[in-house]
N, C-alpha and C positions, 0 to 999 in steps of 0.2 A: 490766325484764334478761328478757332470751327464755329460754324451757326449754331452748335448747340452748348460750346464754351460760353461761361458769361461773368464777369468778375463781379465780386459780393459787394464792393462796398459800394456804400449807398451814398454818396456823392456821384462817381461813375452812372446810375440810376437816374440820377434826380437830372443830370445834364443830359443823359440819352433822352431821357423822356422830355424834357423843353426841346430838344433837336427833333423832338417826332410831331410837337407843339407846332412849334414855326421852324424849318430849316433851316433857311437863312437868317434868322436875329443873329445878331452882331453880339460876342462874349461879353462887351456890357450890360448889353438888357437882359441875357440870362445871368447876369451874376446877379444884376439889382433885382429882379422879382424870386433869385432863389434866395438873397444873402446870404450870397456868399461870395468872396473876394473874385474882383475881375480876374488875377492870375492866375489862382486855380483852375476859374472856368476854362481859361484859354489853356492853359497846360492839360485838364483833363480833356477837353474837346477836340483839341487837335489828334492828343493821342488815342483817343475812340475811334477817329477816324481815321486817320492812319492805319492803324491796325483793321479795318473794316468791319469792326465792330457796330459801327454806326457811318452807311453809307448815304448819303445827301446827292441827292438825283434831279434836275429837270426834267420833267414828262411832260409830252404833249398830249394833250387830248384827240386823240384820235376820232369822237364822233364828232368834236365842236369843230374839229378841221377838216372834217369830211376826208380823211385819210384812211377808214376804213371803218370795220364792227368787229367789237367784241365777240369771242363764241367761246363758252365751257364747252369740253370734250371729257368724258368719263368713258376709260378705256379698260377694256377685261382681257388679260391673258393668260395664257397657257402655265402648267405652275413654272415657276421656278424664273421664269421671263420677264418677269412685271419689273425687279430693279432695271436692268437692259433697254427695255423699252422707255422708258421714262429717262435716260440717261439719253437717248436718240433724239426723244421729244424734246428734250431741254436745250440739246445743242443745234435746235432749227431757229432760226431766227423771227419768223412770225410768230414762233413762240413766246409769250411774254409770263406766265410762269407754268411750275410743271408739280407735280408732288407726285411719289410712293405712298401708297393708302394702304390700311386694312379694311377691309369690309366690302359690301356687294360689288364693286368694281374695286380694281389693281393702281392705277393710276388716273391722275386728272391733270387737264392742261389747258391754259386759256391761250388762243392765240387768236389774231386779230385778221382779219380777213380782207381783202378790200370789196368784193364782191360776191355773188351768189355760188359763180365759177369755181372762183378759187379755194371757196369751203368746199364745195362739190373733190375739188380733183384732191385735196387735204383728206377729207373721208374716205372717200373711195378710192384712192387711188394708191397715193401716198402710205394713211395709214392702213386701209385693206391691205396692203401688200408687206407690210414688217411683221415680220419675222418675229413667232408671239401670241399677236393680236389674235385675240378670236369677236373682238366683239366690240362696237363704241356706240356712242350719241351726241347727238351735239345742239347743245342750249345755247343761241342766240340772246345776247346781252339787248333789252327791248328798252331799258329805265335803271339807273344806278338810283339808286338809294342811300347806301353807305359806300366809302371807297378808304384807304390806306392813307391817301391824304390829309383826311378828316379824324383818323383815329386819335383818343386818348386811354394811354395807360396806363390811367389811374393813379399814376403814383404824387400824383402832382396835384394841390387843394384845388376847387375850383376858380378863388379870384386869381392863380396864375396862369389855369387856365383860358378863361378869359382876357387876361393884358396881355398874352402871347398870341394868342388867334386874331386879337383886335390891331396889333401890330402886322400882320401879314397881307403882301396885296394881292397876292394870290387866291384866289376862288378856292377853297378848303373843302368846302361840302358841297352836295348836289342836292340842293334843295330844292335849285330852282332849275326846270328843265328845259334850257335854250335851244339844244341841238344845234345845226351848225350854224356856226356866227361869224365866219371867215376866214380868209387866204392869209399866208405868210409870203410876205419878200423875200430877198434873197438874203437881206441883212437877218430880218429874221431867223429865217434860217440857221444862220450861221450863230446867231445868240443862242436860240434854242440848243442847236448843235452842243457849243460851247456849255452851257448849263445840266445837259443831258450826261456831259463828261465828269465835269462837277457843280456839285450844284450849292457850293460856296465859293467857287470859282473869283476872284476879286473882281468891280466892276471894270476896271482899268486892262485887268489881263480878256474877260470875254468883249473891250470894246477892239483889242488889239486884233482878235481874232475876227471879228464882223467886220475890221477896217474902216473904224468908224472913232467920234468923240466918245469919251467915256459919260458925258450927259446923256450922249442920244442913245446909247447902249443900255443904258439902265432907267430912260423914257421909252423904248423899245420894248422893253423888257417889262415894266410896268406896264402898258396898252397892253400884251400879250397876256398877265395874267389877270387883269384885269376884266378884260372880252373871255376866261374862261379858256383857251386855248393852251398858254403855260402855267403849269401844276408845280407845287414842288414837295418832294417827299423824302422823309429818312427814313431806311429802309434798317428797321431792327429788329430780329429774331425777336419774336416776345418771349420766351427764356428770359432774355435780359431780366425781365421785371416778372419773373416768378410765372409766370402761366408758361405754364410746362408741356401742357394739352390741348394739341391746336386737331379741330375739327373742318371738315365743309357739312353743311346744311344743303341736304336740297328739298324741296318740300313744295309739298301740292297742297294751293291756298284756293279757297271759294274768289271765283275772278272777283264778284264784286267787293272785297276784302281785302284784294291784293295792296292796295294804294295805301290803306287803313294798317294794316300788318306790317310792310315794308317801312311804315314813316314810323310806327309806331318801336320796330326792331332797331333801326337806321341809329337811336341816340343811346344804344348798349354799349354799356365799358368794356363789356366781350367779342364785339363784334367788329371785323376787322373790316369787312366788304360782303356787300350785301345788294344784288339786281333781281328782277326781273327780268324773266327769261322764258323764250318758248321750247315745248317739249314737252316730253311725261312728266317733267318739275317746272314749275310757274315761278318759284323764288328758289334763288342759290344763293349761298353765302359760307364765311367763312368765319370762325371762330375761334379763340384764347382764352384758357381758364385754366386756375390755378391746377385742379387736378382731377379727378375722375366724378368728388362726391361735386364739387360746383358745374359739372357737367349735367350731371343729374338733375340739379336744381334750378339751371339751366333751359335743361329741355322740359320739365314740368311745370315749371312757378312762372317760366316767360314763355316760350312760346309758344308750350300745349294748352297755357289758359288764354291766350288770344284769340276771339273769336272767330272762325272763316280756316282754322285749320285742319286740314283731312287728315295729311299723313306725314313723315317725317322719314328721309333715309338719311342717316350719318355715317359718314366716312372720316377715320383718323387719317392722322398725318404724321407717316411714320418717318417722311425724308421731304427736305423740300430740296429740290435739285436746282431749281429760277425760281426766282421773284424779282420782278420787278425791273425784267429781262435781263435783268444779271446773273450769269452763274452764281450759285450758295460755292466755297472756298472749296471745300471736298469738291466739286467738280471741277475745278481749275488744274 
């Protein structure tokens, strides 16, 4: 099933929304909070995951683990070359996310770099020498206000949201800026690798891959989640929930109001990710809305109404080639 294709069944949407809120929730817990028979939830959930409509992944927080820094890159291309450039970017291992855009730039990529030297090599040598690229800018993430780990699709009621989030072991929000919080042992690395491959892998299988007892694997994973090193995510096309319009926001905010604006927007249901960055724009984010009328409403009554907002550049997502380090089906 392609990324833009989506099942219309409301039960599928509710199960998928529950997995977004708690990626490792048991089918029994989801059935309980949704009021749907567990057999139905298990059947629907397994089908959604097997078809790739929902991909549950464990992700290593590179900042907390000291493994690198996320950088958002805006890329301009000569006419007709943007799809090829975007596909080439998506194929690179350091690229975590890649979009083909409409607006002031043609492509966007999120990369993780180990140090300024790697960023310089990527921006000036590799990207600068890529056929079709006419210009680019780099925006280093210096604080995260919201990520897809804590996104709420808006499909389920707030009581269900609280119950599912309350039973998560991992830290789904970025309200506390802890910085680097520790390193990983060899066993930790194997546990993370297992959950990166399949975020809903059974603990007995995670343990077998790590070469430890099941209770040890669960305990170590819980510790990694509690420390903010390991985060769980259900990768879902927002179109599944009727959010057909996605856009990237590039915003200039008065520096004295940057934290206030970031925190105000982080809890909005339309916001998928939001971060303070370096460069021409000091606040960058991604939103998903139903239609262009709702996009207009967000720009004028939500973002535009906040004190300190100086300027907004909006680029529409035409195609997503890579998300959460995973190529979309049309790219594989």
